[in-house]
C-alpha positions as CSV (number, residue, x, y, z in Angstrom):
1,M,9.4,-17.8,-4.3
2,S,6.5,-17.3,-1.8
3,E,4.6,-20.3,-0.6
4,Q,1.6,-19.2,-2.7
5,S,3.8,-19.2,-5.8
6,F,4.1,-23.0,-5.6
7,Q,0.5,-23.4,-6.8
8,T,0.5,-24.5,-10.4
9,L,-1.9,-23.2,-13.1
10,G,-3.5,-26.7,-13.3
11,E,-4.1,-26.8,-9.5
12,F,-5.5,-23.2,-9.6
13,I,-8.0,-24.1,-12.3
14,I,-9.3,-27.0,-10.3
15,D,-9.4,-25.0,-7.1
16,K,-11.3,-22.2,-8.7
17,Q,-13.8,-24.2,-10.7
18,D,-16.6,-23.4,-8.2
19,D,-16.1,-19.7,-8.9
20,F,-16.9,-20.2,-12.6
21,Q,-20.6,-20.0,-13.3
22,Y,-20.7,-23.0,-15.6
23,S,-18.1,-25.2,-13.8
24,T,-17.4,-28.2,-15.9
25,G,-14.4,-30.5,-16.7
26,E,-14.9,-29.4,-20.3
27,F,-13.9,-25.8,-19.4
28,S,-10.9,-27.0,-17.5
29,R,-9.7,-29.1,-20.4
30,L,-10.2,-26.0,-22.7
31,L,-7.9,-23.9,-20.5
32,S,-5.4,-26.8,-20.4
33,A,-5.4,-26.9,-24.2
34,I,-4.5,-23.2,-24.3
35,R,-1.8,-23.8,-21.7
36,L,-0.3,-26.6,-23.8
37,A,-0.4,-24.6,-27.0
38,S,1.3,-21.6,-25.3
39,K,4.2,-23.8,-24.2
40,V,4.7,-25.0,-27.8
41,V,4.5,-21.4,-29.2
42,N,6.9,-20.3,-26.4
43,R,9.4,-22.9,-27.6
44,E,9.1,-21.8,-31.2
45,V,9.4,-18.1,-30.3
46,N,12.6,-18.8,-28.3
47,K,14.3,-20.7,-31.1
48,A,12.9,-18.5,-33.9
49,G,16.2,-16.9,-34.7
50,I,18.2,-20.1,-35.1
51,A,15.4,-22.1,-36.7
52,N,14.9,-19.5,-39.5
53,I,11.2,-18.8,-38.7
54,I,11.6,-15.1,-38.4
55,G,10.4,-12.7,-41.1
56,K,7.5,-12.6,-43.5
57,V,5.8,-15.6,-45.0
58,G,5.0,-13.8,-48.3
59,G,1.2,-13.6,-48.0
60,D,-1.4,-11.4,-46.4
61,N,-4.1,-12.2,-43.8
62,I,-7.7,-11.2,-44.1
63,Q,-6.9,-7.6,-43.0
64,G,-4.4,-7.2,-45.8
65,E,-1.4,-7.3,-43.4
66,E,1.7,-9.2,-44.3
67,Q,1.8,-12.4,-42.3
68,Q,5.0,-13.3,-40.3
69,K,6.2,-16.9,-40.4
70,L,5.4,-17.2,-36.7
71,D,1.9,-15.9,-37.2
72,V,1.1,-18.9,-39.4
73,L,2.9,-21.3,-37.1
74,A,1.2,-20.0,-33.9
75,N,-2.2,-20.1,-35.6
76,E,-1.7,-23.8,-36.6
77,I,-0.5,-24.7,-33.1
78,F,-3.5,-23.2,-31.3
79,I,-6.1,-24.5,-33.7
80,E,-4.6,-28.0,-33.5
81,A,-4.4,-28.0,-29.7
82,L,-8.0,-26.8,-29.4
83,S,-9.6,-29.0,-32.1
84,Q,-7.9,-32.3,-31.2
85,R,-9.0,-32.2,-27.6
86,E,-12.7,-31.9,-28.6
87,V,-13.2,-29.0,-26.1
88,V,-14.6,-26.4,-28.5
89,C,-17.2,-26.5,-31.3
90,G,-15.7,-23.5,-33.2
91,I,-12.6,-21.3,-33.4
92,A,-12.2,-17.9,-35.0
93,S,-8.7,-16.5,-35.5
94,E,-7.4,-13.2,-36.6
95,E,-5.3,-15.0,-39.2
96,T,-8.3,-16.8,-40.9
97,D,-11.0,-15.3,-43.1
98,D,-13.9,-17.2,-41.5
99,F,-14.6,-19.2,-38.4
100,I,-13.7,-22.9,-38.2
101,E,-16.3,-25.5,-37.3
102,I,-14.7,-28.3,-35.3
103,K,-16.1,-31.5,-36.7
104,A,-13.3,-33.9,-36.0
105,G,-14.1,-36.4,-33.2
106,S,-17.4,-37.6,-31.9
107,N,-17.9,-35.1,-29.2
108,A,-16.6,-31.8,-30.5
109,H,-19.9,-30.7,-31.9
110,L,-21.4,-31.1,-28.4
111,S,-19.1,-28.6,-26.8
112,K,-20.6,-25.5,-25.3
113,Y,-17.7,-23.2,-26.1
114,V,-16.2,-21.2,-28.9
115,V,-12.8,-19.5,-28.8
116,L,-11.6,-16.4,-30.6
117,I,-7.9,-15.9,-30.8
118,D,-5.1,-13.6,-31.9
119,P,-2.3,-16.3,-32.0
120,L,0.7,-14.0,-32.1
121,D,0.1,-10.4,-31.3
122,G,2.9,-8.0,-32.2
123,S,4.6,-10.7,-34.3
124,S,6.7,-8.2,-36.3
125,N,8.7,-7.7,-33.1
126,I,10.0,-11.2,-33.3
127,D,12.7,-10.1,-35.8
128,V,14.1,-7.7,-33.2
129,N,13.7,-9.9,-30.2
130,V,11.0,-7.9,-28.5
131,S,8.1,-9.3,-26.4
132,V,5.1,-10.7,-28.2
133,G,1.9,-12.4,-27.1
134,T,-1.2,-14.5,-27.6
135,I,-4.7,-13.2,-26.8
136,F,-7.7,-15.5,-26.3
137,S,-11.4,-15.0,-25.6
138,I,-13.9,-17.8,-24.7
139,Y,-17.7,-17.7,-25.0
140,R,-20.5,-20.1,-24.4
141,R,-22.2,-20.7,-27.7
142,V,-25.7,-19.3,-28.1
143,T,-26.9,-22.0,-30.5
144,E,-27.9,-25.5,-29.3
145,P,-25.0,-27.9,-28.6
146,G,-25.0,-30.7,-31.1
147,T,-26.0,-28.4,-34.0
148,P,-23.5,-26.7,-36.4
149,V,-21.8,-23.7,-34.9
150,T,-22.8,-20.4,-36.6
151,L,-21.6,-16.9,-36.9
152,E,-24.1,-15.9,-34.2
153,D,-22.0,-17.9,-31.7
154,F,-19.0,-15.6,-32.3
155,L,-20.7,-12.2,-32.7
156,Q,-21.5,-11.7,-29.1
157,K,-20.9,-8.7,-26.9
158,G,-17.8,-8.7,-24.7
159,V,-20.0,-8.8,-21.6
160,N,-20.9,-12.4,-22.5
161,Q,-17.3,-13.7,-22.3
162,A,-16.9,-16.7,-20.1
163,A,-13.1,-16.2,-19.9
164,A,-10.3,-14.2,-21.5
165,G,-6.6,-13.9,-21.2
166,Y,-3.2,-13.5,-22.8
167,V,0.2,-15.1,-22.9
168,V,3.2,-12.8,-22.9
169,Y,6.4,-14.3,-24.3
170,G,9.1,-12.0,-22.9
171,S,12.0,-12.2,-20.5
172,S,9.7,-14.7,-18.8
173,T,6.6,-16.3,-20.2
174,M,3.3,-15.6,-18.4
175,I,-0.4,-16.6,-18.8
176,V,-2.7,-13.9,-17.4
177,Y,-6.5,-14.8,-17.4
178,T,-9.9,-14.1,-15.9
179,T,-13.1,-16.1,-15.6
180,G,-14.9,-13.0,-14.2
181,N,-13.5,-13.4,-10.7
182,G,-10.4,-11.2,-10.8
183,V,-7.2,-11.5,-12.8
184,N,-4.3,-13.8,-11.9
185,G,-0.9,-14.3,-13.6
186,F,1.2,-17.4,-13.9
187,T,4.8,-17.6,-14.8
188,L,6.3,-20.5,-16.7
189,D,9.3,-22.3,-15.1
190,P,11.0,-23.5,-18.3
191,S,13.1,-26.1,-16.4
192,L,9.9,-27.9,-15.3
193,G,7.6,-26.8,-18.1
194,T,5.0,-25.7,-15.5
195,Y,3.2,-22.5,-14.9
196,Y,3.1,-21.2,-11.3
197,L,1.0,-18.6,-9.7
198,S,3.2,-15.5,-9.5
199,H,0.8,-12.5,-9.8
200,P,-2.3,-13.2,-7.7
201,R,-5.2,-10.7,-7.9
202,M,-3.7,-8.3,-10.4
203,Q,-5.0,-4.8,-10.3
204,F,-4.7,-1.5,-12.2
205,S,-4.0,1.5,-10.0
206,E,-6.7,4.2,-10.4
207,T,-4.1,6.4,-12.2
208,G,-0.6,6.1,-13.4
209,K,2.3,7.9,-15.1
210,I,2.5,6.1,-18.4
211,Y,0.7,6.8,-21.7
212,S,1.2,4.3,-24.6
213,I,0.4,5.5,-28.1
214,N,2.1,5.6,-31.4
215,E,2.9,9.3,-31.5
216,G,4.3,9.0,-35.0
217,N,0.7,9.1,-36.2
218,Y,-0.1,12.3,-34.2
219,I,-1.0,14.3,-37.3
220,K,-3.7,11.7,-38.2
221,F,-5.3,11.5,-34.7
222,P,-8.7,13.0,-33.7
223,Q,-8.5,16.4,-32.0
224,G,-9.5,14.9,-28.7
225,V,-6.6,12.5,-28.7
226,K,-4.2,15.3,-29.7
227,D,-5.5,17.4,-26.8
228,Y,-5.1,14.5,-24.3
229,I,-1.5,13.9,-25.5
230,K,-0.7,17.6,-24.8
231,Y,-2.3,17.2,-21.4
232,C,0.0,14.2,-20.7
233,Q,3.0,16.3,-21.6
234,Q,2.2,19.4,-19.5
235,E,4.3,20.2,-16.5
236,E,1.5,20.4,-14.0
237,D,0.5,18.4,-10.9
238,D,1.8,14.8,-11.4
239,R,2.6,15.4,-15.0
240,P,4.3,15.2,-17.5
241,Y,3.6,11.5,-17.9
242,T,6.1,9.1,-19.4
243,S,5.6,7.8,-23.0
244,R,6.1,4.1,-23.4
245,Y,5.0,2.2,-26.6
246,I,6.2,-1.3,-27.5
247,G,3.9,-1.9,-30.4
248,S,2.7,-5.2,-29.0
249,L,-0.7,-4.8,-27.3
250,V,-0.1,-7.6,-24.9
251,S,3.2,-6.1,-23.7
252,D,1.9,-2.6,-23.5
253,F,-1.2,-3.7,-21.6
254,H,0.8,-6.0,-19.3
255,R,3.2,-3.2,-18.3
256,N,0.5,-0.7,-17.7
257,M,-1.6,-3.1,-15.6
258,I,1.5,-3.6,-13.3
259,K,2.8,0.0,-13.3
260,G,-0.4,2.1,-14.0
261,G,-1.1,3.7,-17.3
262,I,-3.2,4.1,-20.4
263,Y,-3.0,2.4,-23.8
264,I,-4.6,4.2,-26.8
265,Y,-5.0,3.1,-30.3
266,P,-7.5,5.6,-31.7
267,S,-9.1,6.1,-35.1
268,T,-7.0,7.9,-37.6
269,S,-7.6,9.7,-40.9
270,Q,-6.5,6.6,-42.7
271,S,-8.3,4.1,-40.4
272,P,-11.5,5.8,-39.2
273,N,-12.6,2.7,-37.3
274,G,-9.3,2.2,-35.6
275,K,-6.9,-0.7,-36.2
276,L,-7.4,-3.1,-33.4
277,R,-10.0,-6.0,-33.7
278,L,-13.0,-5.9,-31.4
279,L,-13.3,-9.7,-31.0
280,Y,-9.7,-10.8,-31.0
281,E,-8.0,-8.0,-29.1
282,C,-10.3,-5.3,-27.6
283,N,-13.0,-7.5,-25.9
284,P,-10.6,-9.9,-24.1
285,M,-8.3,-7.0,-23.0
286,A,-11.4,-5.0,-21.9
287,F,-12.7,-8.0,-19.8
288,L,-9.3,-8.3,-18.2
289,A,-9.0,-4.6,-17.5
290,E,-12.4,-4.3,-15.9
291,Q,-11.7,-7.4,-13.8
292,A,-8.5,-5.7,-12.6
293,G,-10.3,-2.4,-11.7
294,G,-9.4,-0.7,-15.0
295,K,-11.6,0.8,-17.8
296,C,-11.9,0.3,-21.5
297,S,-13.8,2.3,-24.2
298,D,-13.7,3.4,-27.8
299,G,-13.4,7.0,-26.5
300,F,-17.1,7.3,-25.8
301,N,-18.6,3.9,-25.2
302,R,-17.8,0.9,-23.1
303,I,-16.0,-1.7,-25.2
304,L,-17.8,-4.7,-23.7
305,E,-21.2,-3.3,-24.7
306,I,-20.5,-2.9,-28.4
307,Q,-22.5,-5.3,-30.5
308,P,-20.2,-6.9,-33.1
309,T,-21.4,-7.1,-36.7
310,E,-18.5,-8.9,-38.3
311,L,-15.7,-11.2,-37.3
312,H,-12.9,-8.8,-38.1
313,Q,-14.5,-5.6,-37.0
314,R,-12.2,-2.8,-35.8
315,V,-12.7,-0.2,-33.1
316,P,-10.8,2.6,-31.5
317,F,-9.3,1.5,-28.1
318,F,-8.7,3.4,-24.9
319,C,-7.7,1.1,-22.0
320,G,-6.0,1.2,-18.7
321,S,-6.2,2.9,-15.3
322,S,-9.7,4.2,-14.8
323,K,-9.1,7.8,-14.1
324,M,-6.7,8.1,-17.0
325,V,-9.3,6.6,-19.4
326,E,-12.0,8.9,-18.0
327,K,-9.8,11.9,-18.6
328,A,-9.1,10.9,-22.2
329,E,-12.8,10.4,-22.7
330,E,-13.4,13.9,-21.4
331,F,-11.1,15.3,-24.0
332,M,-12.7,13.3,-26.7
333,Q,-16.2,14.5,-25.7
334,N,-15.0,18.1,-25.4
335,A,-13.5,18.0,-28.9
336,K,-16.7,16.4,-30.3
337,D,-18.9,19.2,-28.7
338,A,-16.6,22.0,-29.8
């Protein structure tokens, strides 16, 4: 372990507070609440098989998708950790129909921040012991602190994010986050229960050799995506590229940021608006990608500039190494113009 790796996440947050535009102890406590919740979820993920918390819970979430037992548990853990510390005035989760106003405690309503969260991304992979993750997005509220939080506080463009990040629960557990001053990754030492800086100043390479897309849906893809896949498979220049798709956005994104690549979840004939959620998945990942030198779009427009109109809005998603995303956009535009 390098000398730099001995810096803990808590120490890093304190050291970098001056880099954050609205440096406050409140923001540090918010990140600490996320850190604590991630450790609890990590524990539950690691013992899921023997504790009988794998499989479906028997109900659907707001998107009509079957909830996994760990979806529900992770959702409860993060909401409890964030609400009990009085560090946010509101929480929106992929697993709940509406946002939650935090009223408990005398100071919660005075908080400047709201959090949007996907508590357990890729949770169906738990049953087969494949990496899953948590995605979070933090905004400064736009309404006056001390007043009830409103939908307006959550329906903000991604460019307004104060911070965003993810936790990947894999062969090791990592928190990767940004406050708009680059991307840094921290690995959990399970023997000490402490996150240490392991991946400072993470960067996407301009291009890569990996494309990540569920090719089983090929027949349903827009023509531009079909054309780009054919381009990836051609034996020419540095191609063909390698196809790698885990089915957990956090895991696919994490691999591509480290190795170089593009992740695509396009619209389909069955899902014309795409499947991924703008607020819980696309905006935070786009913020991270851009801070790491990558690019994100819906195939035509920058993700972070899209104005949300509803909490569970879906959009097509192209994200990764900048030159790969630009090439995919070129195919999309050519197909549109044809």
